[in-house]
N, CA, C and O atoms as CSV, one atom per row, in Angstrom:
chain,resi,resn,atom,element,x,y,z
A,1,MET,N,N,5.268,32.024,62.101
A,1,MET,CA,C,4.971,30.616,62.256
A,1,MET,C,C,6.099,29.756,61.686
A,1,MET,O,O,6.432,28.695,62.213
A,2,GLU,N,N,6.675,30.255,60.587
A,2,GLU,CA,C,7.772,29.514,59.957
A,2,GLU,C,C,8.973,29.401,60.892
A,2,GLU,O,O,9.655,28.377,60.921
A,3,ASP,N,N,9.227,30.471,61.661
A,3,ASP,CA,C,10.347,30.435,62.599
A,3,ASP,C,C,10.112,29.417,63.711
A,3,ASP,O,O,11.051,28.746,64.138
A,4,TRP,N,N,8.875,29.292,64.186
A,4,TRP,CA,C,8.558,28.315,65.216
A,4,TRP,C,C,8.775,26.896,64.714
A,4,TRP,O,O,9.370,26.061,65.395
A,5,ILE,N,N,8.287,26.644,63.520
A,5,ILE,CA,C,8.432,25.298,62.946
A,5,ILE,C,C,9.907,24.975,62.745
A,5,ILE,O,O,10.354,23.867,63.042
A,6,THR,N,N,10.652,25.940,62.244
A,6,THR,CA,C,12.091,25.736,62.038
A,6,THR,C,C,12.793,25.478,63.363
A,6,THR,O,O,13.663,24.610,63.444
A,7,GLY,N,N,12.428,26.214,64.393
A,7,GLY,CA,C,13.037,26.022,65.706
A,7,GLY,C,C,12.735,24.651,66.280
A,7,GLY,O,O,13.618,23.994,66.832
A,8,VAL,N,N,11.486,24.216,66.150
A,8,VAL,CA,C,11.106,22.898,66.659
A,8,VAL,C,C,11.840,21.802,65.899
A,8,VAL,O,O,12.337,20.852,66.505
A,9,VAL,N,N,11.913,21.927,64.574
A,9,VAL,CA,C,12.603,20.913,63.768
A,9,VAL,C,C,14.091,20.880,64.120
A,9,VAL,O,O,14.680,19.803,64.212
A,10,ALA,N,N,14.696,22.045,64.317
A,10,ALA,CA,C,16.119,22.090,64.665
A,10,ALA,C,C,16.372,21.470,66.039
A,10,ALA,O,O,17.343,20.736,66.218
A,11,VAL,N,N,15.502,21.762,67.008
A,11,VAL,CA,C,15.674,21.193,68.341
A,11,VAL,C,C,15.490,19.679,68.306
A,11,VAL,O,O,16.276,18.941,68.900
A,12,LEU,N,N,14.441,19.212,67.602
A,12,LEU,CA,C,14.226,17.770,67.508
A,12,LEU,C,C,15.392,17.070,66.802
A,12,LEU,O,O,15.818,15.994,67.221
A,13,GLY,N,N,15.901,17.677,65.742
A,13,GLY,CA,C,17.047,17.088,65.045
A,13,GLY,C,C,18.264,16.994,65.940
A,13,GLY,O,O,18.963,15.981,65.947
A,14,THR,N,N,18.515,18.047,66.694
A,14,THR,CA,C,19.657,18.043,67.612
A,14,THR,C,C,19.482,16.981,68.695
A,14,THR,O,O,20.426,16.260,69.016
A,15,LEU,N,N,18.279,16.884,69.257
A,15,LEU,CA,C,18.032,15.873,70.285
A,15,LEU,C,C,18.173,14.458,69.739
A,15,LEU,O,O,18.678,13.574,70.431
A,16,MET,N,N,17.731,14.235,68.503
A,16,MET,CA,C,17.854,12.901,67.914
A,16,MET,C,C,19.317,12.523,67.706
A,16,MET,O,O,19.715,11.388,67.971
A,17,VAL,N,N,20.117,13.478,67.231
A,17,VAL,CA,C,21.545,13.200,67.035
A,17,VAL,C,C,22.222,12.915,68.373
A,17,VAL,O,O,23.018,11.982,68.481
A,18,LEU,N,N,21.909,13.717,69.389
A,18,LEU,CA,C,22.512,13.496,70.705
A,18,LEU,C,C,22.054,12.180,71.322
A,18,LEU,O,O,22.851,11.489,71.956
A,19,ALA,N,N,20.785,11.822,71.146
A,19,ALA,CA,C,20.290,10.554,71.686
A,19,ALA,C,C,20.967,9.367,71.007
A,19,ALA,O,O,21.333,8.398,71.672
A,20,GLY,N,N,21.135,9.436,69.693
A,20,GLY,CA,C,21.824,8.354,68.982
A,20,GLY,C,C,23.273,8.224,69.419
A,20,GLY,O,O,23.782,7.118,69.600
A,21,ALA,N,N,23.931,9.362,69.585
A,21,ALA,CA,C,25.325,9.323,70.036
A,21,ALA,C,C,25.421,8.767,71.455
A,21,ALA,O,O,26.349,8.023,71.772
A,22,THR,N,N,24.462,9.129,72.309
A,22,THR,CA,C,24.452,8.612,73.677
A,22,THR,C,C,24.267,7.096,73.687
A,22,THR,O,O,24.940,6.391,74.439
A,23,LEU,N,N,23.363,6.602,72.858
A,23,LEU,CA,C,23.162,5.154,72.781
A,23,LEU,C,C,24.428,4.429,72.327
A,23,LEU,O,O,24.767,3.369,72.854
A,24,ILE,N,N,25.110,4.997,71.364
A,24,ILE,CA,C,26.355,4.377,70.878
A,24,ILE,C,C,27.404,4.364,71.981
A,24,ILE,O,O,28.077,3.353,72.180
A,25,VAL,N,N,27.554,5.476,72.704
A,25,VAL,CA,C,28.558,5.551,73.769
A,25,VAL,C,C,28.211,4.581,74.894
A,25,VAL,O,O,29.090,3.880,75.396
A,26,LEU,N,N,26.935,4.529,75.298
A,26,LEU,CA,C,26.545,3.621,76.380
A,26,LEU,C,C,26.731,2.160,75.986
A,26,LEU,O,O,27.145,1.343,76.808
A,27,ARG,N,N,26.432,1.833,74.754
A,27,ARG,CA,C,26.629,0.455,74.311
A,27,ARG,C,C,28.129,0.128,74.265
A,27,ARG,O,O,28.530,-0.991,74.585
A,28,THR,N,N,28.946,1.094,73.870
A,28,THR,CA,C,30.388,0.870,73.822
A,28,THR,C,C,30.962,0.667,75.227
A,28,THR,O,O,31.847,-0.165,75.426
A,29,LEU,N,N,30.457,1.426,76.193
A,29,LEU,CA,C,30.932,1.295,77.565
A,29,LEU,C,C,30.388,0.052,78.255
A,29,LEU,O,O,30.850,-0.298,79.341
A,30,GLY,N,N,29.424,-0.617,77.652
A,30,GLY,CA,C,28.890,-1.834,78.221
A,30,GLY,C,C,27.755,-1.612,79.199
A,30,GLY,O,O,27.357,-2.541,79.901
A,31,ARG,N,N,27.228,-0.402,79.258
A,31,ARG,CA,C,26.142,-0.116,80.192
A,31,ARG,C,C,24.796,-0.587,79.652
A,31,ARG,O,O,23.854,-0.788,80.419
A,32,LEU,N,N,24.704,-0.759,78.363
A,32,LEU,CA,C,23.504,-1.313,77.739
A,32,LEU,C,C,23.834,-2.700,77.237
A,32,LEU,O,O,24.983,-2.991,76.904
A,33,GLY,N,N,22.838,-3.549,77.181
A,33,GLY,CA,C,23.059,-4.882,76.635
A,33,GLY,C,C,23.358,-4.808,75.145
A,33,GLY,O,O,23.182,-3.764,74.517
A,34,GLY,N,N,23.800,-5.900,74.601
A,34,GLY,CA,C,24.065,-5.953,73.172
A,34,GLY,C,C,22.772,-5.839,72.392
A,34,GLY,O,O,21.692,-5.897,72.980
A,35,PRO,N,N,22.856,-5.680,71.093
A,35,PRO,CA,C,21.646,-5.578,70.291
A,35,PRO,C,C,20.797,-6.837,70.438
A,35,PRO,O,O,21.327,-7.943,70.542
A,36,ALA,N,N,19.484,-6.662,70.444
A,36,ALA,CA,C,18.563,-7.774,70.684
A,36,ALA,C,C,18.699,-8.858,69.627
A,36,ALA,O,O,18.766,-10.043,69.951
A,37,ALA,N,N,18.740,-8.460,68.391
A,37,ALA,CA,C,18.843,-9.439,67.311
A,37,ALA,C,C,19.882,-8.958,66.314
A,37,ALA,O,O,19.590,-8.130,65.451
A,38,GLU,N,N,21.053,-9.463,66.430
A,38,GLU,CA,C,22.116,-9.103,65.488
A,38,GLU,C,C,21.868,-9.871,64.196
A,38,GLU,O,O,21.934,-11.100,64.201
A,39,PRO,N,N,21.582,-9.180,63.082
A,39,PRO,CA,C,21.198,-9.889,61.862
A,39,PRO,C,C,22.288,-10.777,61.285
A,39,PRO,O,O,22.045,-11.945,60.984
A,40,ASP,N,N,23.480,-10.232,61.131
A,40,ASP,CA,C,24.553,-11.005,60.519
A,40,ASP,C,C,25.868,-10.352,60.887
A,40,ASP,O,O,25.996,-9.130,60.819
A,41,ALA,N,N,26.839,-11.146,61.273
A,41,ALA,CA,C,28.131,-10.595,61.676
A,41,ALA,C,C,28.918,-10.087,60.476
A,41,ALA,O,O,29.733,-9.175,60.617
A,42,THR,N,N,28.688,-10.664,59.294
A,42,THR,CA,C,29.411,-10.236,58.100
A,42,THR,C,C,28.408,-9.726,57.071
A,42,THR,O,O,27.911,-10.501,56.253
A,43,PRO,N,N,28.106,-8.417,57.107
A,43,PRO,CA,C,27.160,-7.885,56.123
A,43,PRO,C,C,27.770,-7.910,54.730
A,43,PRO,O,O,28.964,-7.673,54.551
A,44,THR,N,N,26.946,-8.194,53.774
A,44,THR,CA,C,27.414,-8.238,52.396
A,44,THR,C,C,26.985,-6.983,51.677
A,44,THR,O,O,25.876,-6.483,51.868
A,45,ALA,N,N,27.873,-6.483,50.852
A,45,ALA,CA,C,27.563,-5.296,50.061
A,45,ALA,C,C,26.700,-5.699,48.867
A,45,ALA,O,O,26.861,-6.791,48.323
A,46,PRO,N,N,25.779,-4.812,48.458
A,46,PRO,CA,C,24.951,-5.155,47.307
A,46,PRO,C,C,25.790,-5.239,46.034
A,46,PRO,O,O,26.735,-4.473,45.842
A,47,ARG,N,N,25.432,-6.170,45.183
A,47,ARG,CA,C,26.140,-6.317,43.916
A,47,ARG,C,C,25.816,-5.121,43.021
A,47,ARG,O,O,24.776,-4.488,43.199
A,48,PRO,N,N,26.696,-4.799,42.052
A,48,PRO,CA,C,26.450,-3.635,41.194
A,48,PRO,C,C,25.110,-3.694,40.456
A,48,PRO,O,O,24.471,-2.657,40.277
A,49,GLY,N,N,24.677,-4.859,40.031
A,49,GLY,CA,C,23.426,-4.952,39.300
A,49,GLY,C,C,22.275,-5.446,40.156
A,49,GLY,O,O,21.263,-5.906,39.628
A,50,ALA,N,N,22.419,-5.355,41.476
A,50,ALA,CA,C,21.405,-5.895,42.377
A,50,ALA,C,C,20.150,-5.033,42.344
A,50,ALA,O,O,20.229,-3.828,42.106
A,51,PRO,N,N,18.988,-5.648,42.582
A,51,PRO,CA,C,17.758,-4.855,42.608
A,51,PRO,C,C,17.744,-3.903,43.795
A,51,PRO,O,O,18.517,-4.060,44.739
A,52,ALA,N,N,16.862,-2.921,43.737
A,52,ALA,CA,C,16.813,-1.890,44.774
A,52,ALA,C,C,16.420,-2.452,46.134
A,52,ALA,O,O,16.755,-1.861,47.161
A,53,THR,N,N,15.719,-3.576,46.162
A,53,THR,CA,C,15.290,-4.122,47.452
A,53,THR,C,C,16.473,-4.519,48.324
A,53,THR,O,O,16.408,-4.366,49.544
A,54,SER,N,N,17.550,-5.022,47.733
A,54,SER,CA,C,18.700,-5.398,48.552
A,54,SER,C,C,19.386,-4.162,49.133
A,54,SER,O,O,19.969,-4.231,50.215
A,55,ARG,N,N,19.324,-3.047,48.434
A,55,ARG,CA,C,19.904,-1.813,48.976
A,55,ARG,C,C,19.066,-1.312,50.149
A,55,ARG,O,O,19.614,-0.826,51.139
A,56,TRP,N,N,17.746,-1.427,50.046
A,56,TRP,CA,C,16.882,-1.021,51.152
A,56,TRP,C,C,17.087,-1.941,52.345
A,56,TRP,O,O,17.011,-1.494,53.489
A,57,GLN,N,N,17.344,-3.214,52.094
A,57,GLN,CA,C,17.594,-4.137,53.196
A,57,GLN,C,C,18.869,-3.758,53.923
A,57,GLN,O,O,18.960,-3.917,55.140
A,58,ALA,N,N,19.857,-3.258,53.189
A,58,ALA,CA,C,21.095,-2.822,53.829
A,58,ALA,C,C,20.831,-1.627,54.742
A,58,ALA,O,O,21.448,-1.517,55.801
A,59,LEU,N,N,19.926,-0.732,54.347
A,59,LEU,CA,C,19.593,0.400,55.207
A,59,LEU,C,C,18.825,-0.047,56.449
A,59,LEU,O,O,18.975,0.544,57.518
A,60,ARG,N,N,18.007,-1.082,56.313
A,60,ARG,CA,C,17.242,-1.577,57.454
A,60,ARG,C,C,18.133,-2.250,58.487
A,60,ARG,O,O,17.745,-2.367,59.649
A,61,ARG,N,N,19.328,-2.698,58.082
A,61,ARG,CA,C,20.227,-3.378,59.020
A,61,ARG,C,C,20.980,-2.409,59.913
A,61,ARG,O,O,21.716,-2.842,60.800
A,62,LEU,N,N,20.818,-1.112,59.703
A,62,LEU,CA,C,21.490,-0.138,60.555
A,62,LEU,C,C,20.930,-0.224,61.967
A,62,LEU,O,O,19.755,-0.533,62.164
A,63,SER,N,N,21.775,0.050,62.936
A,63,SER,CA,C,21.324,0.002,64.326
A,63,SER,C,C,20.356,1.156,64.592
A,63,SER,O,O,20.398,2.173,63.899
A,64,PRO,N,N,19.493,1.004,65.586
A,64,PRO,CA,C,18.562,2.092,65.910
A,64,PRO,C,C,19.273,3.401,66.255
A,64,PRO,O,O,18.764,4.478,65.944
A,65,ALA,N,N,20.425,3.323,66.884
A,65,ALA,CA,C,21.170,4.541,67.216
A,65,ALA,C,C,21.633,5.248,65.946
A,65,ALA,O,O,21.565,6.474,65.859
A,66,THR,N,N,22.097,4.492,64.973
A,66,THR,CA,C,22.531,5.080,63.716
A,66,THR,C,C,21.349,5.662,62.951
A,66,THR,O,O,21.480,6.703,62.306
A,67,GLN,N,N,20.207,5.005,63.016
A,67,GLN,CA,C,19.012,5.545,62.376
A,67,GLN,C,C,18.576,6.844,63.039
A,67,GLN,O,O,18.147,7.772,62.354
A,68,LEU,N,N,18.681,6.923,64.369
A,68,LEU,CA,C,18.355,8.170,65.072
A,68,LEU,C,C,19.252,9.304,64.601
A,68,LEU,O,O,18.776,10.411,64.348
A,69,ILE,N,N,20.530,9.037,64.484
A,69,ILE,CA,C,21.469,10.065,64.032
A,69,ILE,C,C,21.136,10.480,62.603
A,69,ILE,O,O,21.145,11.668,62.281
A,70,GLY,N,N,20.844,9.508,61.749
A,70,GLY,CA,C,20.526,9.819,60.355
A,70,GLY,C,C,19.283,10.689,60.227
A,70,GLY,O,O,19.293,11.678,59.495
A,71,TRP,N,N,18.205,10.328,60.936
A,71,TRP,CA,C,16.986,11.133,60.867
A,71,TRP,C,C,17.194,12.500,61.508
A,71,TRP,O,O,16.603,13.483,61.062
A,72,GLY,N,N,18.016,12.579,62.536
A,72,GLY,CA,C,18.324,13.879,63.136
A,72,GLY,C,C,19.045,14.795,62.168
A,72,GLY,O,O,18.756,15.990,62.101
A,73,VAL,N,N,19.987,14.234,61.412
A,73,VAL,CA,C,20.701,15.029,60.409
A,73,VAL,C,C,19.737,15.482,59.319
A,73,VAL,O,O,19.829,16.614,58.844
A,74,VAL,N,N,18.811,14.610,58.918
A,74,VAL,CA,C,17.816,15.001,57.908
A,74,VAL,C,C,16.980,16.174,58.421
A,74,VAL,O,O,16.731,17.125,57.680
A,75,LEU,N,N,16.545,16.115,59.680
A,75,LEU,CA,C,15.769,17.218,60.241
A,75,LEU,C,C,16.580,18.506,60.314
A,75,LEU,O,O,16.048,19.589,60.068
A,76,LEU,N,N,17.855,18.399,60.647
A,76,LEU,CA,C,18.698,19.598,60.695
A,76,LEU,C,C,18.883,20.213,59.307
A,76,LEU,O,O,18.916,21.436,59.170
A,77,VAL,N,N,19.004,19.373,58.282
A,77,VAL,CA,C,19.122,19.896,56.915
A,77,VAL,C,C,17.821,20.567,56.480
A,77,VAL,O,O,17.851,21.612,55.830
A,78,VAL,N,N,16.675,19.971,56.837
A,78,VAL,CA,C,15.384,20.578,56.512
A,78,VAL,C,C,15.252,21.935,57.206
A,78,VAL,O,O,14.772,22.897,56.605
A,79,ALA,N,N,15.673,22.014,58.462
A,79,ALA,CA,C,15.624,23.291,59.178
A,79,ALA,C,C,16.534,24.321,58.521
A,79,ALA,O,O,16.174,25.494,58.430
A,80,ALA,N,N,17.698,23.899,58.065
A,80,ALA,CA,C,18.618,24.832,57.400
A,80,ALA,C,C,18.031,25.341,56.079
A,80,ALA,O,O,18.200,26.512,55.741
A,81,PHE,N,N,17.350,24.477,55.336
A,81,PHE,CA,C,16.685,24.916,54.116
A,81,PHE,C,C,15.574,25.910,54.443
A,81,PHE,O,O,15.405,26.901,53.733
A,82,THR,N,N,14.820,25.659,55.502
A,82,THR,CA,C,13.705,26.517,55.860
A,82,THR,C,C,14.178,27.907,56.263
A,82,THR,O,O,13.561,28.908,55.896
A,83,VAL,N,N,15.252,27.969,57.005
A,83,VAL,CA,C,15.788,29.261,57.431
A,83,VAL,C,C,16.450,29.988,56.269
A,83,VAL,O,O,16.458,31.219,56.229
A,84,GLY,N,N,16.992,29.252,55.345
A,84,GLY,CA,C,17.676,29.869,54.220
A,84,GLY,C,C,19.181,29.778,54.317
A,84,GLY,O,O,19.891,30.432,53.552
A,85,LEU,N,N,19.686,28.973,55.251
A,85,LEU,CA,C,21.131,28.799,55.357
A,85,LEU,C,C,21.689,28.032,54.169
A,85,LEU,O,O,22.837,28.231,53.769
A,86,ILE,N,N,20.869,27.158,53.610
A,86,ILE,CA,C,21.259,26.388,52.433
A,86,ILE,C,C,20.308,26.776,51.312
A,86,ILE,O,O,19.089,26.703,51.473
A,87,SER,N,N,20.848,27.176,50.205
A,87,SER,CA,C,19.999,27.518,49.065
A,87,SER,C,C,20.759,27.198,47.789
A,87,SER,O,O,21.983,27.074,47.782
A,88,PHE,N,N,20.015,27.071,46.738
A,88,PHE,CA,C,20.637,26.862,45.447
A,88,PHE,C,C,19.791,27.565,44.399
A,88,PHE,O,O,18.598,27.802,44.590
A,89,GLY,N,N,20.427,27.887,43.306
A,89,GLY,CA,C,19.712,28.596,42.245
A,89,GLY,C,C,20.172,28.123,40.876
A,89,GLY,O,O,21.291,27.643,40.695
A,90,ILE,N,N,19.283,28.274,39.938
A,90,ILE,CA,C,19.576,27.899,38.550
A,90,ILE,C,C,19.311,29.128,37.691
A,90,ILE,O,O,18.239,29.728,37.768
A,91,ASN,N,N,20.277,29.493,36.886
A,91,ASN,CA,C,20.127,30.633,35.988
A,91,ASN,C,C,20.179,30.136,34.552
A,91,ASN,O,O,21.121,29.452,34.153
A,92,LEU,N,N,19.181,30.478,33.800
A,92,LEU,CA,C,19.145,30.139,32.384
A,92,LEU,C,C,19.093,31.422,31.567
A,92,LEU,O,O,18.335,32.342,31.873
A,93,GLU,N,N,19.893,31.464,30.546
A,93,GLU,CA,C,19.911,32.648,29.690
A,93,GLU,C,C,19.808,32.205,28.243
A,93,GLU,O,O,20.428,31.229,27.820
A,94,ALA,N,N,19.007,32.950,27.500
A,94,ALA,CA,C,18.904,32.695,26.080
A,94,ALA,C,C,19.681,33.780,25.356
A,94,ALA,O,O,19.432,34.970,25.553
A,95,GLY,N,N,20.609,33.373,24.532
A,95,GLY,CA,C,21.432,34.340,23.805
A,95,GLY,C,C,20.684,34.884,22.584
A,95,GLY,O,O,20.675,34.265,21.520
A,96,THR,N,N,20.063,36.044,22.756
A,96,THR,CA,C,19.369,36.681,21.628
A,96,THR,C,C,20.183,37.867,21.144
A,96,THR,O,O,20.836,38.562,21.923
A,97,GLN,N,N,20.126,38.075,19.848
A,97,GLN,CA,C,20.906,39.182,19.291
A,97,GLN,C,C,20.023,40.175,18.625
A,97,GLN,O,O,20.507,41.176,18.097
């Protein structure tokens, strides 16, 4: 069952990345209209001491195509963890004599 879930997550992640890339290419070629509501032409970076809400607002300003690519990459990383391609370990030793 774990292999099925991993396969589905990997396929969905790949499709999301490809769909986001396709949207970016089509918009660049002019086959799609411009974004419906462009928030601001000059985005501002959050100040060093800014609250976390302004950082979340910066993430919300990403285009839908970029969000698709981001979520696709997250799904691919989750699939890699599930299969065991990515792993990490912590070793602790107590020096007893």
